[in-house]
N, CA, C and O atoms as a GROMACS GRO file, in nm:
protein
  544
    1MET      N    1  15.073   8.723   8.208
    1MET     CA    2  15.000   8.787   8.338
    1MET      C    3  15.050   8.978   8.327
    1MET      O    4  15.169   9.002   8.347
    2VAL      N    5  14.996   9.045   8.310
    2VAL     CA    6  15.005   9.196   8.322
    2VAL      C    7  14.956   9.230   8.494
    2VAL      O    8  14.860   9.198   8.564
    3GLU      N    9  15.078   9.310   8.512
    3GLU     CA   10  15.078   9.329   8.680
    3GLU      C   11  15.045   9.528   8.645
    3GLU      O   12  15.092   9.590   8.549
    4ILE      N   13  14.975   9.571   8.730
    4ILE     CA   14  14.956   9.703   8.756
    4ILE      C   15  15.020   9.764   8.837
    4ILE      O   16  14.960   9.740   8.941
    5ARG      N   17  15.131   9.848   8.869
    5ARG     CA   18  15.176   9.946   8.971
    5ARG      C   19  15.187  10.070   8.964
    5ARG      O   20  15.157  10.133   8.862
    6SER      N   21  15.233  10.126   9.074
    6SER     CA   22  15.261  10.269   9.106
    6SER      C   23  15.390  10.309   8.991
    6SER      O   24  15.495  10.246   8.978
    7TYR      N   25  15.362  10.390   8.940
    7TYR     CA   26  15.503  10.460   8.879
    7TYR      C   27  15.602  10.507   8.968
    7TYR      O   28  15.565  10.575   9.063
    8GLN      N   29  15.756  10.473   8.948
    8GLN     CA   30  15.857  10.510   9.009
    8GLN      C   31  15.908  10.621   8.917
    8GLN      O   32  15.862  10.635   8.804
    9ASN      N   33  15.998  10.696   8.964
    9ASN     CA   34  16.087  10.790   8.884
    9ASN      C   35  16.186  10.727   8.817
    9ASN      O   36  16.227  10.796   8.724
   10ALA      N   37  16.243  10.615   8.827
   10ALA     CA   38  16.326  10.541   8.762
   10ALA      C   39  16.247  10.486   8.613
   10ALA      O   40  16.309  10.432   8.522
   11ASP      N   41  16.088  10.514   8.610
   11ASP     CA   42  16.040  10.447   8.505
   11ASP      C   43  16.038  10.540   8.400
   11ASP      O   44  15.988  10.496   8.296
   12PHE      N   45  16.077  10.654   8.395
   12PHE     CA   46  16.060  10.768   8.314
   12PHE      C   47  16.087  10.776   8.166
   12PHE      O   48  16.020  10.845   8.089
   13GLN      N   49  16.175  10.712   8.136
   13GLN     CA   50  16.208  10.723   8.004
   13GLN      C   51  16.110  10.597   7.945
   13GLN      O   52  16.057  10.626   7.838
   14LEU      N   53  16.082  10.480   7.990
   14LEU     CA   54  15.980  10.363   7.918
   14LEU      C   55  15.847  10.458   7.917
   14LEU      O   56  15.772  10.460   7.819
   15VAL      N   57  15.829  10.518   8.007
   15VAL     CA   58  15.680  10.577   8.023
   15VAL      C   59  15.670  10.673   7.943
   15VAL      O   60  15.553  10.690   7.910
   16ARG      N   61  15.771  10.774   7.878
   16ARG     CA   62  15.794  10.858   7.787
   16ARG      C   63  15.782  10.812   7.628
   16ARG      O   64  15.711  10.868   7.544
   17GLN      N   65  15.862  10.706   7.608
   17GLN     CA   66  15.853  10.612   7.490
   17GLN      C   67  15.729  10.574   7.467
   17GLN      O   68  15.692  10.598   7.352
   18ILE      N   69  15.647  10.519   7.540
   18ILE     CA   70  15.524  10.442   7.548
   18ILE      C   71  15.420  10.565   7.487
   18ILE      O   72  15.341  10.568   7.394
   19LEU      N   73  15.460  10.655   7.581
   19LEU     CA   74  15.336  10.800   7.548
   19LEU      C   75  15.373  10.886   7.380
   19LEU      O   76  15.299  10.943   7.300
   20GLU      N   77  15.504  10.863   7.383
   20GLU     CA   78  15.531  10.911   7.250
   20GLU      C   79  15.476  10.827   7.118
   20GLU      O   80  15.441  10.875   7.010
   21LEU      N   81  15.479  10.710   7.153
   21LEU     CA   82  15.449  10.603   7.048
   21LEU      C   83  15.326  10.617   7.039
   21LEU      O   84  15.278  10.590   6.929
   22GLY      N   85  15.244  10.657   7.132
   22GLY     CA   86  15.093  10.664   7.146
   22GLY      C   87  15.022  10.829   7.080
   22GLY      O   88  14.909  10.869   7.053
   23ASN      N   89  15.149  10.881   7.076
   23ASN     CA   90  15.132  11.003   7.044
   23ASN      C   91  15.059  11.099   7.115
   23ASN      O   92  14.974  11.174   7.069
   24LEU      N   93  15.104  11.091   7.244
   24LEU     CA   94  15.045  11.156   7.368
   24LEU      C   95  15.131  11.224   7.439
   24LEU      O   96  15.094  11.290   7.536
   25PHE      N   97  15.266  11.216   7.399
   25PHE     CA   98  15.360  11.317   7.484
   25PHE      C   99  15.327  11.448   7.484
   25PHE      O  100  15.269  11.494   7.385
   26TYR      N  101  15.355  11.523   7.586
   26TYR     CA  102  15.336  11.645   7.604
   26TYR      C  103  15.464  11.724   7.686
   26TYR      O  104  15.456  11.736   7.808
   27GLU      N  105  15.530  11.753   7.643
   27GLU     CA  106  15.701  11.803   7.686
   27GLU      C  107  15.634  11.896   7.834
   27GLU      O  108  15.684  11.881   7.946
   28ARG      N  109  15.529  11.978   7.811
   28ARG     CA  110  15.513  12.093   7.900
   28ARG      C  111  15.463  12.005   8.036
   28ARG      O  112  15.508  12.046   8.143
   29THR      N  113  15.388  11.908   8.038
   29THR     CA  114  15.318  11.865   8.144
   29THR      C  115  15.380  11.728   8.145
   29THR      O  116  15.389  11.688   8.261
   30ASP      N  117  15.416  11.659   8.075
   30ASP     CA  118  15.489  11.501   8.106
   30ASP      C  119  15.603  11.504   8.102
   30ASP      O  120  15.647  11.404   8.046
   31ASN      N  121  15.695  11.591   8.143
   31ASN     CA  122  15.837  11.604   8.154
   31ASN      C  123  15.873  11.524   8.294
   31ASN      O  124  15.794  11.503   8.386
   32GLU      N  125  15.995  11.489   8.288
   32GLU     CA  126  16.049  11.394   8.417
   32GLU      C  127  16.000  11.497   8.569
   32GLU      O  128  15.944  11.454   8.670
   33GLN      N  129  16.032  11.603   8.548
   33GLN     CA  130  16.044  11.687   8.676
   33GLN      C  131  15.836  11.704   8.726
   33GLN      O  132  15.782  11.693   8.836
   34GLU      N  133  15.783  11.732   8.600
   34GLU     CA  134  15.613  11.725   8.654
   34GLU      C  135  15.571  11.609   8.708
   34GLU      O  136  15.491  11.603   8.802
   35LEU      N  137  15.638  11.487   8.638
   35LEU     CA  138  15.568  11.359   8.675
   35LEU      C  139  15.645  11.317   8.833
   35LEU      O  140  15.586  11.238   8.907
   36GLU      N  141  15.753  11.365   8.867
   36GLU     CA  142  15.783  11.367   8.973
   36GLU      C  143  15.714  11.425   9.069
   36GLU      O  144  15.684  11.362   9.170
   37ARG      N  145  15.682  11.540   9.051
   37ARG     CA  146  15.587  11.605   9.131
   37ARG      C  147  15.469  11.566   9.165
   37ARG      O  148  15.427  11.583   9.280
   38LYS      N  149  15.389  11.500   9.056
   38LYS     CA  150  15.255  11.444   9.053
   38LYS      C  151  15.259  11.316   9.150
   38LYS      O  152  15.154  11.288   9.209
   39ILE      N  153  15.374  11.234   9.170
   39ILE     CA  154  15.366  11.162   9.215
   39ILE      C  155  15.395  11.173   9.387
   39ILE      O  156  15.347  11.097   9.471
   40LYS      N  157  15.466  11.263   9.407
   40LYS     CA  158  15.493  11.344   9.527
   40LYS      C  159  15.377  11.361   9.620
   40LYS      O  160  15.356  11.317   9.733
   41ARG      N  161  15.294  11.452   9.525
   41ARG     CA  162  15.156  11.466   9.557
   41ARG      C  163  15.069  11.344   9.602
   41ARG      O  164  15.014  11.327   9.710
   42ASP      N  165  15.072  11.255   9.482
   42ASP     CA  166  14.968  11.132   9.496
   42ASP      C  167  15.049  11.020   9.428
   42ASP      O  168  15.052  11.026   9.306
   43PRO      N  169  15.128  10.899   9.502
   43PRO     CA  170  15.190  10.813   9.457
   43PRO      C  171  15.117  10.730   9.383
   43PRO      O  172  15.192  10.672   9.303
   44ASN      N  173  15.015  10.699   9.373
   44ASN     CA  174  14.906  10.643   9.293
   44ASN      C  175  14.857  10.724   9.171
   44ASN      O  176  14.755  10.693   9.109
   45SER      N  177  14.903  10.787   9.154
   45SER     CA  178  14.854  10.880   9.040
   45SER      C  179  14.915  10.840   8.894
   45SER      O  180  14.885  10.878   8.781
   46ILE      N  181  14.977  10.783   8.924
   46ILE     CA  182  15.046  10.717   8.760
   46ILE      C  183  15.077  10.589   8.787
   46ILE      O  184  15.164  10.553   8.866
   47LEU      N  185  14.990  10.504   8.708
   47LEU     CA  186  15.011  10.365   8.702
   47LEU      C  187  15.099  10.316   8.586
   47LEU      O  188  15.093  10.369   8.475
   48VAL      N  189  15.172  10.227   8.611
   48VAL     CA  190  15.223  10.158   8.488
   48VAL      C  191  15.217  10.008   8.474
   48VAL      O  192  15.229   9.941   8.576
   49ALA      N  193  15.201   9.952   8.365
   49ALA     CA  194  15.156   9.811   8.324
   49ALA      C  195  15.283   9.756   8.311
   49ALA      O  196  15.363   9.816   8.240
   50MET      N  197  15.321   9.645   8.369
   50MET     CA  198  15.419   9.544   8.378
   50MET      C  199  15.384   9.398   8.281
   50MET      O  200  15.295   9.321   8.316
   51GLU      N  201  15.450   9.381   8.184
   51GLU     CA  202  15.446   9.213   8.157
   51GLU      C  203  15.586   9.179   8.114
   51GLU      O  204  15.660   9.247   8.044
   52ASP      N  205  15.612   9.040   8.180
   52ASP     CA  206  15.761   8.986   8.212
   52ASP      C  207  15.840   9.093   8.265
   52ASP      O  208  15.937   9.128   8.198
   53GLY      N  209  15.816   9.150   8.367
   53GLY     CA  210  15.917   9.262   8.417
   53GLY      C  211  15.922   9.373   8.303
   53GLY      O  212  16.024   9.442   8.307
   54LYS      N  213  15.843   9.401   8.217
   54LYS     CA  214  15.894   9.508   8.135
   54LYS      C  215  15.734   9.640   8.131
   54LYS      O  216  15.613   9.624   8.113
   55ILE      N  217  15.809   9.741   8.155
   55ILE     CA  218  15.694   9.853   8.130
   55ILE      C  219  15.615   9.848   7.977
   55ILE      O  220  15.667   9.850   7.866
   56VAL      N  221  15.521   9.842   8.001
   56VAL     CA  222  15.466   9.802   7.842
   56VAL      C  223  15.320   9.899   7.852
   56VAL      O  224  15.240   9.894   7.759
   57GLY      N  225  15.296   9.980   7.965
   57GLY     CA  226  15.153  10.072   7.957
   57GLY      C  227  15.165  10.150   8.042
   57GLY      O  228  15.259  10.132   8.119
   58THR      N  229  15.070  10.278   8.066
   58THR     CA  230  15.098  10.363   8.152
   58THR      C  231  14.944  10.439   8.166
   58THR      O  232  14.881  10.417   8.062
   59GLU      N  233  14.901  10.484   8.220
   59GLU     CA  234  14.775  10.557   8.271
   59GLU      C  235  14.806  10.689   8.370
   59GLU      O  236  14.900  10.666   8.446
   60PHE      N  237  14.762  10.787   8.381
   60PHE     CA  238  14.765  10.898   8.469
   60PHE      C  239  14.615  10.908   8.516
   60PHE      O  240  14.522  10.878   8.441
   61ILE      N  241  14.595  10.956   8.655
   61ILE     CA  242  14.468  10.944   8.721
   61ILE      C  243  14.481  11.108   8.776
   61ILE      O  244  14.571  11.138   8.855
   62VAL      N  245  14.392  11.198   8.731
   62VAL     CA  246  14.380  11.305   8.790
   62VAL      C  247  14.276  11.324   8.823
   62VAL      O  248  14.179  11.278   8.763
   63GLU      N  249  14.263  11.421   8.961
   63GLU     CA  250  14.129  11.425   9.014
   63GLU      C  251  14.125  11.572   9.110
   63GLU      O  252  14.223  11.625   9.162
   64ASP      N  253  14.016  11.611   9.115
   64ASP     CA  254  13.984  11.712   9.197
   64ASP      C  255  13.832  11.705   9.182
   64ASP      O  256  13.783  11.594   9.161
   65PHE      N  257  13.761  11.800   9.190
   65PHE     CA  258  13.617  11.768   9.185
   65PHE      C  259  13.542  11.711   9.097
   65PHE      O  260  13.419  11.704   9.106
   66MET      N  261  13.629  11.652   8.978
   66MET     CA  262  13.605  11.568   8.862
   66MET      C  263  13.717  11.478   8.881
   66MET      O  264  13.825  11.521   8.922
   67SER      N  265  13.694  11.322   8.848
   67SER     CA  266  13.801  11.241   8.804
   67SER      C  267  13.840  11.212   8.649
   67SER      O  268  13.761  11.190   8.557
   68PHE      N  269  13.968  11.217   8.645
   68PHE     CA  270  13.981  11.172   8.476
   68PHE      C  271  14.089  11.097   8.473
   68PHE      O  272  14.189  11.116   8.542
   69LEU      N  273  14.070  10.990   8.375
   69LEU     CA  274  14.176  10.850   8.333
   69LEU      C  275  14.249  10.932   8.239
   69LEU      O  276  14.187  10.999   8.155
   70PHE      N  277  14.349  10.933   8.244
   70PHE     CA  278  14.454  11.065   8.138
   70PHE      C  279  14.559  10.996   8.097
   70PHE      O  280  14.613  10.929   8.185
   71ARG      N  281  14.622  10.990   7.955
   71ARG     CA  282  14.727  10.947   7.911
   71ARG      C  283  14.731  10.807   7.923
   71ARG      O  284  14.840  10.760   7.954
   72LEU      N  285  14.637  10.731   7.907
   72LEU     CA  286  14.629  10.572   7.885
   72LEU      C  287  14.678  10.537   7.748
   72LEU      O  288  14.609  10.552   7.647
   73ALA      N  289  14.804  10.487   7.748
   73ALA     CA  290  14.893  10.450   7.634
   73ALA      C  291  14.933  10.283   7.682
   73ALA      O  292  14.944  10.252   7.801
   74VAL      N  293  14.948  10.203   7.589
   74VAL     CA  294  15.003  10.085   7.543
   74VAL      C  295  15.100  10.057   7.452
   74VAL      O  296  15.076  10.080   7.333
   75HIS      N  297  15.214  10.009   7.487
   75HIS     CA  298  15.306   9.986   7.380
   75HIS      C  299  15.247   9.902   7.257
   75HIS      O  300  15.188   9.794   7.265
   76PRO      N  301  15.276   9.971   7.145
   76PRO     CA  302  15.208   9.908   7.025
   76PRO      C  303  15.229   9.767   7.013
   76PRO      O  304  15.128   9.712   6.971
   77ASP      N  305  15.335   9.681   7.036
   77ASP     CA  306  15.347   9.531   7.052
   77ASP      C  307  15.279   9.491   7.127
   77ASP      O  308  15.271   9.371   7.102
   78TYR      N  309  15.195   9.525   7.242
   78TYR     CA  310  15.166   9.476   7.332
   78TYR      C  311  15.014   9.513   7.336
   78TYR      O  312  14.940   9.475   7.427
   79ARG      N  313  14.973   9.594   7.226
   79ARG     CA  314  14.806   9.611   7.223
   79ARG      C  315  14.736   9.488   7.203
   79ARG      O  316  14.781   9.380   7.164
   80ARG      N  317  14.592   9.528   7.243
   80ARG     CA  318  14.508   9.401   7.211
   80ARG      C  319  14.510   9.275   7.298
   80ARG      O  320  14.449   9.175   7.262
   81ARG      N  321  14.569   9.277   7.393
   81ARG     CA  322  14.598   9.194   7.473
   81ARG      C  323  14.531   9.207   7.649
   81ARG      O  324  14.550   9.126   7.739
   82GLY      N  325  14.462   9.321   7.655
   82GLY     CA  326  14.362   9.351   7.754
   82GLY      C  327  14.459   9.415   7.844
   82GLY      O  328  14.434   9.390   7.962
   83ILE      N  329  14.563   9.490   7.824
   83ILE     CA  330  14.643   9.557   7.908
   83ILE      C  331  14.595   9.723   7.926
   83ILE      O  332  14.614   9.793   8.026
   84GLY      N  333  14.543   9.754   7.826
   84GLY     CA  334  14.445   9.889   7.866
   84GLY      C  335  14.334   9.876   7.929
   84GLY      O  336  14.295   9.953   8.016
   85LYS      N  337  14.272   9.768   7.887
   85LYS     CA  338  14.156   9.736   7.983
   85LYS      C  339  14.191   9.729   8.134
   85LYS      O  340  14.125   9.782   8.222
   86ALA      N  341  14.299   9.659   8.152
   86ALA     CA  342  14.343   9.641   8.297
   86ALA      C  343  14.359   9.755   8.364
   86ALA      O  344  14.304   9.785   8.470
   87LEU      N  345  14.468   9.847   8.273
   87LEU     CA  346  14.486   9.970   8.322
   87LEU      C  347  14.375  10.086   8.371
   87LEU      O  348  14.394  10.166   8.463
   88MET      N  349  14.246  10.076   8.282
   88MET     CA  350  14.139  10.140   8.297
   88MET      C  351  14.043  10.106   8.441
   88MET      O  352  13.981  10.181   8.516
   89GLN      N  353  14.062   9.974   8.442
   89GLN     CA  354  14.017   9.888   8.582
   89GLN      C  355  14.068   9.956   8.696
   89GLN      O  356  14.004  10.028   8.773
   90LYS      N  357  14.203   9.924   8.701
   90LYS     CA  358  14.273   9.950   8.807
   90LYS      C  359  14.268  10.113   8.840
   90LYS      O  360  14.259  10.139   8.960
   91GLY      N  361  14.272  10.231   8.746
   91GLY     CA  362  14.253  10.329   8.784
   91GLY      C  363  14.056  10.370   8.810
   91GLY      O  364  14.032  10.464   8.886
   92GLU      N  365  13.979  10.323   8.768
   92GLU     CA  366  13.872  10.328   8.825
   92GLU      C  367  13.812  10.256   8.970
   92GLU      O  368  13.709  10.280   9.033
   93GLU      N  369  13.926  10.158   8.992
   93GLU     CA  370  13.865  10.132   9.112
   93GLU      C  371  13.972  10.227   9.235
   93GLU      O  372  13.950  10.230   9.356
   94ILE      N  373  14.059  10.282   9.183
   94ILE     CA  374  14.136  10.382   9.270
   94ILE      C  375  14.056  10.487   9.304
   94ILE      O  376  14.061  10.528   9.421
   95LEU      N  377  13.957  10.557   9.199
   95LEU     CA  378  13.869  10.664   9.185
   95LEU      C  379  13.746  10.617   9.267
   95LEU      O  380  13.686  10.697   9.338
   96ARG      N  381  13.704  10.480   9.257
   96ARG     CA  382  13.556  10.469   9.330
   96ARG      C  383  13.636  10.452   9.484
   96ARG      O  384  13.583  10.517   9.574
   97GLN      N  385  13.736  10.387   9.516
   97GLN     CA  386  13.768  10.398   9.654
   97GLN      C  387  13.808  10.525   9.713
   97GLN      O  388  13.813  10.538   9.835
   98ARG      N  389  13.839  10.626   9.628
   98ARG     CA  390  13.842  10.723   9.651
   98ARG      C  391  13.712  10.852   9.701
   98ARG      O  392  13.730  10.967   9.740
   99GLY      N  393  13.566  10.764   9.676
   99GLY     CA  394  13.466  10.834   9.668
   99GLY      C  395  13.428  10.908   9.572
   99GLY      O  396  13.356  11.006   9.593
  100HIS      N  397  13.473  10.872   9.443
  100HIS     CA  398  13.439  10.942   9.322
  100HIS      C  399  13.324  10.861   9.254
  100HIS      O  400  13.333  10.738   9.261
  101ARG      N  401  13.210  10.921   9.186
  101ARG     CA  402  13.085  10.852   9.152
  101ARG      C  403  13.104  10.827   9.008
  101ARG      O  404  13.037  10.739   8.954
  102ASP      N  405  13.206  10.908   8.931
  102ASP     CA  406  13.214  10.863   8.815
  102ASP      C  407  13.351  10.943   8.747
  102ASP      O  408  13.396  11.050   8.789
  103VAL      N  409  13.401  10.870   8.644
  103VAL     CA  410  13.508  10.896   8.593
  103VAL      C  411  13.521  10.975   8.454
  103VAL      O  412  13.424  10.966   8.379
  104ASN      N  413  13.610  11.037   8.422
  104ASN     CA  414  13.612  11.108   8.248
  104ASN      C  415  13.723  11.046   8.191
  104ASN      O  416  13.815  10.996   8.256
  105ILE      N  417  13.713  11.049   8.074
  105ILE     CA  418  13.862  11.031   7.979
  105ILE      C  419  13.835  11.146   7.873
  105ILE      O  420  13.734  11.214   7.856
  106LEU      N  421  13.949  11.149   7.813
  106LEU     CA  422  13.963  11.268   7.676
  106LEU      C  423  13.978  11.199   7.570
  106LEU      O  424  14.007  11.086   7.610
  107VAL      N  425  13.974  11.200   7.435
  107VAL     CA  426  13.991  11.096   7.345
  107VAL      C  427  13.977  11.217   7.228
  107VAL      O  428  13.887  11.297   7.201
  108ALA      N  429  14.124  11.188   7.166
  108ALA     CA  430  14.096  11.276   7.019
  108ALA      C  431  13.949  11.293   6.939
  108ALA      O  432  13.894  11.185   6.917
  109ALA      N  433  13.892  11.388   6.901
  109ALA     CA  434  13.771  11.420   6.819
  109ALA      C  435  13.808  11.314   6.697
  109ALA      O  436  13.723  11.226   6.684
  110GLU      N  437  13.908  11.307   6.616
  110GLU     CA  438  13.907  11.234   6.507
  110GLU      C  439  13.924  11.074   6.543
  110GLU      O  440  13.918  10.994   6.450
  111ASP      N  441  13.942  11.031   6.664
  111ASP     CA  442  13.986  10.886   6.698
  111ASP      C  443  13.866  10.795   6.705
  111ASP      O  444  13.832  10.744   6.812
  112GLU      N  445  13.817  10.780   6.617
  112GLU     CA  446  13.654  10.714   6.639
  112GLU      C  447  13.706  10.573   6.687
  112GLU      O  448  13.655  10.532   6.792
  113GLU      N  449  13.790  10.501   6.631
  113GLU     CA  450  13.826  10.383   6.679
  113GLU      C  451  13.818  10.383   6.812
  113GLU      O  452  13.739  10.314   6.876
  114LEU      N  453  13.898  10.459   6.860
  114LEU     CA  454  13.904  10.476   7.050
  114LEU      C  455  13.768  10.513   7.111
  114LEU      O  456  13.726  10.463   7.215
  115GLN      N  457  13.716  10.586   7.052
  115GLN     CA  458  13.584  10.622   7.119
  115GLN      C  459  13.508  10.492   7.125
  115GLN      O  460  13.448  10.453   7.225
  116ASN      N  461  13.513  10.430   7.013
  116ASN     CA  462  13.414  10.316   6.974
  116ASN      C  463  13.471  10.219   7.084
  116ASN      O  464  13.377  10.175   7.150
  117LEU      N  465  13.583  10.174   7.124
  117LEU     CA  466  13.638  10.111   7.212
  117LEU      C  467  13.618  10.143   7.365
  117LEU      O  468  13.609  10.048   7.444
  118TYR      N  469  13.610  10.271   7.410
  118TYR     CA  470  13.572  10.326   7.499
  118TYR      C  471  13.426  10.323   7.529
  118TYR      O  472  13.388  10.304   7.645
  119GLU      N  473  13.327  10.344   7.414
  119GLU     CA  474  13.187  10.314   7.445
  119GLU      C  475  13.148  10.169   7.476
  119GLU      O  476  13.047  10.134   7.537
  120ARG      N  477  13.261  10.078   7.418
  120ARG     CA  478  13.226   9.939   7.455
  120ARG      C  479  13.269   9.902   7.610
  120ARG      O  480  13.231   9.797   7.663
  121PHE      N  481  13.348   9.992   7.673
  121PHE     CA  482  13.392   9.973   7.830
  121PHE      C  483  13.280  10.074   7.911
  121PHE      O  484  13.303  10.117   8.024
  122GLY      N  485  13.179  10.098   7.849
  122GLY     CA  486  13.073  10.176   7.926
  122GLY      C  487  13.046  10.312   7.916
  122GLY      O  488  12.941  10.365   7.954
  123TYR      N  489  13.186  10.396   7.839
  123TYR     CA  490  13.170  10.546   7.852
  123TYR      C  491  13.066  10.583   7.744
  123TYR      O  492  13.031  10.522   7.643
  124GLU      N  493  13.025  10.717   7.801
  124GLU     CA  494  12.918  10.783   7.722
  124GLU      C  495  13.017  10.921   7.626
  124GLU      O  496  13.125  10.964   7.667
  125LYS      N  497  12.964  10.957   7.528
  125LYS     CA  498  13.016  11.046   7.484
  125LYS      C  499  12.949  11.222   7.554
  125LYS      O  500  12.837  11.270   7.574
  126GLY      N  501  13.080  11.267   7.570
  126GLY     CA  502  13.018  11.412   7.629
  126GLY      C  503  13.017  11.512   7.539
  126GLY      O  504  12.999  11.475   7.423
  127HIS      N  505  13.031  11.621   7.557
  127HIS     CA  506  13.051  11.745   7.491
  127HIS      C  507  13.223  11.736   7.440
  127HIS      O  508  13.320  11.675   7.485
  128LYS      N  509  13.200  11.832   7.322
  128LYS     CA  510  13.343  11.864   7.273
  128LYS      C  511  13.366  11.991   7.324
  128LYS      O  512  13.285  12.080   7.350
  129TYR      N  513  13.509  11.987   7.335
  129TYR     CA  514  13.558  12.089   7.360
  129TYR      C  515  13.752  12.136   7.316
  129TYR      O  516  13.835  12.046   7.307
  130VAL      N  517  13.779  12.235   7.302
  130VAL     CA  518  13.888  12.285   7.237
  130VAL      C  519  13.998  12.302   7.352
  130VAL      O  520  13.978  12.374   7.450
  131TRP      N  521  14.110  12.233   7.334
  131TRP     CA  522  14.241  12.232   7.491
  131TRP      C  523  14.290  12.377   7.464
  131TRP      O  524  14.324  12.408   7.350
  132MET      N  525  14.294  12.486   7.588
  132MET     CA  526  14.381  12.598   7.550
  132MET      C  527  14.438  12.570   7.670
  132MET      O  528  14.386  12.506   7.761
  133VAL      N  529  14.580  12.637   7.669
  133VAL     CA  530  14.679  12.648   7.768
  133VAL      C  531  14.741  12.790   7.756
  133VAL      O  532  14.741  12.861   7.656
  134LYS      N  533  14.797  12.818   7.884
  134LYS     CA  534  14.865  12.956   7.914
  134LYS      C  535  14.976  12.920   8.000
  134LYS      O  536  14.961  12.875   8.114
  135GLU      N  537  15.103  12.944   7.935
  135GLU     CA  538  15.218  12.958   8.029
  135GLU      C  539  15.250  13.065   8.108
  135GLU      O  540  15.236  13.182   8.071
  136PHE      N  541  15.300  13.029   8.234
  136PHE     CA  542  15.311  13.152   8.329
  136PHE      C  543  15.415  13.118   8.415
  136PHE      O  544  15.449  13.196   8.504
   0.00000   0.00000   0.00000
């Protein structure tokens, strides 16, 4: 049975590993200090999925005027067990309780399998964008 809970600083190495296995880890934004800063602002902004006492998945919640579920990743050994769906449902529930009327996700343009999965979860394809970043 999967349990969803809020991220704690001690979870960093396992969360990083899961993000890396999903090819989602980005050092600039996903480093230990940034995740600590994120949960200080909002303790429920990073979720982890636990199975048998082990972290097997993660999801970030990003919100402002728009809400996003971001960095959804499940360890490859635990995929196809409903863990990703449970994370999405919990993230959606949190955003709904906070008054958001919709939720957005970002999916790699070339990952059609994942896009199809999200469409089965009720998501519609939006516009395509190029991610740009500036360091300061």
